[in-house]
N, C-alpha and C positions, 0 to 999 in steps of 0.2 A: 675237675676231671673226675675225681673219685665219686662224687655224688651223682654224676650222670651214669656212671657204671652201675651204681646201686639202683638208680631209677630203671635203667634198662632191664636188670635182672628182675626188678619187682614187676615190671610189666610183663615180662615173659612168664614169671610165675603165675600172675593173675590169669593170663590168657590160657595157660596150660591147665589150671584148676578148673576154670570156666569150662574148657572143652571136656574134661573128665566128668564134671557135674552134668553136662549135657548129654554125655553117653548114658549115664545111669537113668536119666529121665526119658530119653527118647530111643533108647536101644531096642525096644519092642516095635516102634513104628518104623524107624529107618536104620540103616546100617551104621555101625559104630563110627566109621570114618566120617560119614556126613554129620553125625551128631557132634563129633569132635570139632569138625570144621565150622559148624554153625555156632557152637559155644564160643570158639576162638574169635570169630567174626564179630559176634554180638559184644563179647567183652572188650574187643579192640575198639569198637565204636564208642562204647560207654567210657573207656579210659580217655580216648581222644576228646570227648566232650567235657570231662572233668578237667583235663589239662588245659583246654581252651579257657574255661572259666577261671582257673587259677592264674593263668598268664595275664588276663585282663586286670585282675586285681593287683598283680605285682607291677604292672605298667603305671598304675597310679602312684605307687610307692617309690618308683625309681626315676620319677621326673626330677628335673633339676631342683635342687634344694639350696636355700640361702639361709644364713644364720642371722638372727636378730638378737641384739643386746637388750635385756630388760633391767632397769635400774630402779632403785628406791622401793624394793620390795619389802613387805612385812616379813620380819625374820621367822615367823611361825608357818609361813606358807609352804605347801609342798608341791612337788612336780605335777601331780595329778590335778590339782586346782588350777595351775598355770595352764596346763594342756587344755582342760575343759574351757577356760576362759578365751584362749587364743583360737580353739577350733570353731568358735562362732563365725569366724571370718575366713576359714580355709583349713587345708590339711597341715597338721603339725606331725613331724616325724619323731622328734625327741626334745627333751627339755633337760637342761643341766643347771642346777643351782649350785653356786659356789660355797664352799665351806672353808673355814679356817682349819689349816693342817694340825695345829696344836689343840685347840679346844673343840673342834667339831662343829662349831656353831656357824650358822649360815651368815654370809657376808652382806645380804640385801641386794644382790644382783645375780644374773644368770644368763643363760643363752638358750634360745629356742630355734630349732631347725624347722623351717616351713617350706612349702612349696614356693618357688620362685615367683610364680604368678600372682600369689596371694600376699606376698611380703609388703608391697606398697600399701594395699588396702589395710592390712593389720597395723602398719605404722600410722597411717592416717586415723584410723579408728581408735586405736588403743593408746597412743602416746597422749599423755596428759589426762588419761581416764583414772578414775578412782577404782582401786581394787584393794579389798581387805583394809580399808581405811588409809591407804597410801595412794598418792598420785604417781602412776608409773611413768617412766621414761622408756620409750621404745625406739630404738635406732637400728640401722644396719650395723652388724658387728664388723669391726676392723679385723683384718687377717693378722693372725698371731706371727710375730716376727722371731724366728729362731736366731740365737747368738752364735 
């Protein structure tokens, strides 16, 4: 709720500033009221175009996600390498590689959040594939059970 208020105030500020800028440029040709209105309309159109573009990008990211388990990882591999490897077959939202709490060393397995539509393809293509000199195990992750 708070971010929508900030967004509204930001849009109002942009439109107001654009109106005043239009007044300074067009005050000799037309009356200040018309210059302000023209600046406000033009900036409103531009803001709506930008907002439409960003909402289509967000829709890709908010699709249903599913989590895949990855096992038999090389201990030296990092999240970025896993993400790049999996992105060959679809959208990857996040990668979590598990570490030992005491030593901080990687445990050799992790989880990848991917678009649900691409999960089966990733499992088929990447399970038993060789990555960083290790044969990966890729499966659907089981839900974590809380005690």
